[in-house]
C-alpha positions in Angstrom: 45.9 -53.6 68.2 44.2 -55.7 70.8 41.8 -54.2 73.3 42.9 -54.6 76.9 40.4 -54.6 79.7 41.0 -53.3 83.2 40.6 -56.3 85.5 39.6 -54.0 88.3 36.8 -52.5 86.3 35.6 -56.0 85.4 35.8 -57.1 89.0 34.0 -54.0 90.1 31.2 -54.6 87.6 30.8 -58.2 88.8 30.8 -57.1 92.4 28.1 -54.4 91.6 26.0 -57.1 89.8 26.3 -59.4 92.8 25.2 -56.5 95.1 22.2 -55.8 92.8 21.1 -59.4 92.9 21.5 -59.6 96.6 19.4 -56.4 97.0 16.7 -57.6 94.6 16.3 -60.9 96.3 16.4 -59.7 99.9 12.9 -59.6 101.4 11.4 -56.1 101.5 11.2 -56.2 105.3 15.0 -56.4 105.4 16.0 -53.8 102.9 15.5 -50.1 102.2 16.6 -47.0 100.5 17.9 -44.5 103.1 18.9 -41.2 101.7 19.4 -42.6 98.3 21.6 -45.4 99.6 20.4 -49.0 99.2 20.8 -50.9 102.5 20.0 -54.3 103.9 19.8 -55.6 107.4 22.5 -58.0 108.5 23.5 -59.7 111.7 26.9 -58.6 113.0 28.3 -59.6 116.3 25.0 -61.0 117.4 23.1 -57.8 116.7 21.0 -56.7 113.7 22.1 -53.6 111.9 21.3 -51.8 108.7 24.3 -51.7 106.3 24.7 -50.0 102.9 25.3 -52.5 100.1 28.8 -51.1 99.6 29.5 -51.8 103.3 28.9 -55.5 103.1 31.9 -57.7 103.8 33.1 -60.2 101.3 31.9 -62.9 103.6 28.5 -61.4 103.8 28.3 -61.2 100.0 29.5 -64.7 99.6 26.9 -65.9 102.1 24.0 -64.2 100.3 25.0 -64.6 96.7 24.1 -68.3 96.2 20.5 -67.7 97.3 20.2 -64.6 95.2 21.6 -66.4 92.1 19.1 -69.3 92.7 16.2 -66.9 93.0 17.3 -65.0 89.9 17.5 -68.2 87.9 14.0 -69.0 89.0 12.7 -65.5 88.1 14.2 -65.7 84.6 12.8 -69.2 84.1 9.4 -68.1 85.1 9.6 -65.0 82.9 10.7 -67.3 80.0 7.7 -69.7 80.6 5.3 -66.7 80.7 6.6 -65.4 77.4 6.3 -68.8 75.8 2.7 -69.2 77.1 1.7 -65.8 75.5 2.9 -66.9 72.1 
């Protein structure tokens, strides 16, 4: 019997991972935790507003994700170099 995966669950996991990366690599002046909900500041309609991560549009996620992925790769590379230097 083969194991089937629920594509919605996999897509949701990927989306949550993307949101986590976006939050991690957003400057601390533009993010916060309000009432247990992680939020970031975005520009919508020419005005700045604080939006929960789950409230980001797909376009906003797509706009922020490349930068977050680049910074994450740099973070992991730096961590790897530090570990090698200790050895």
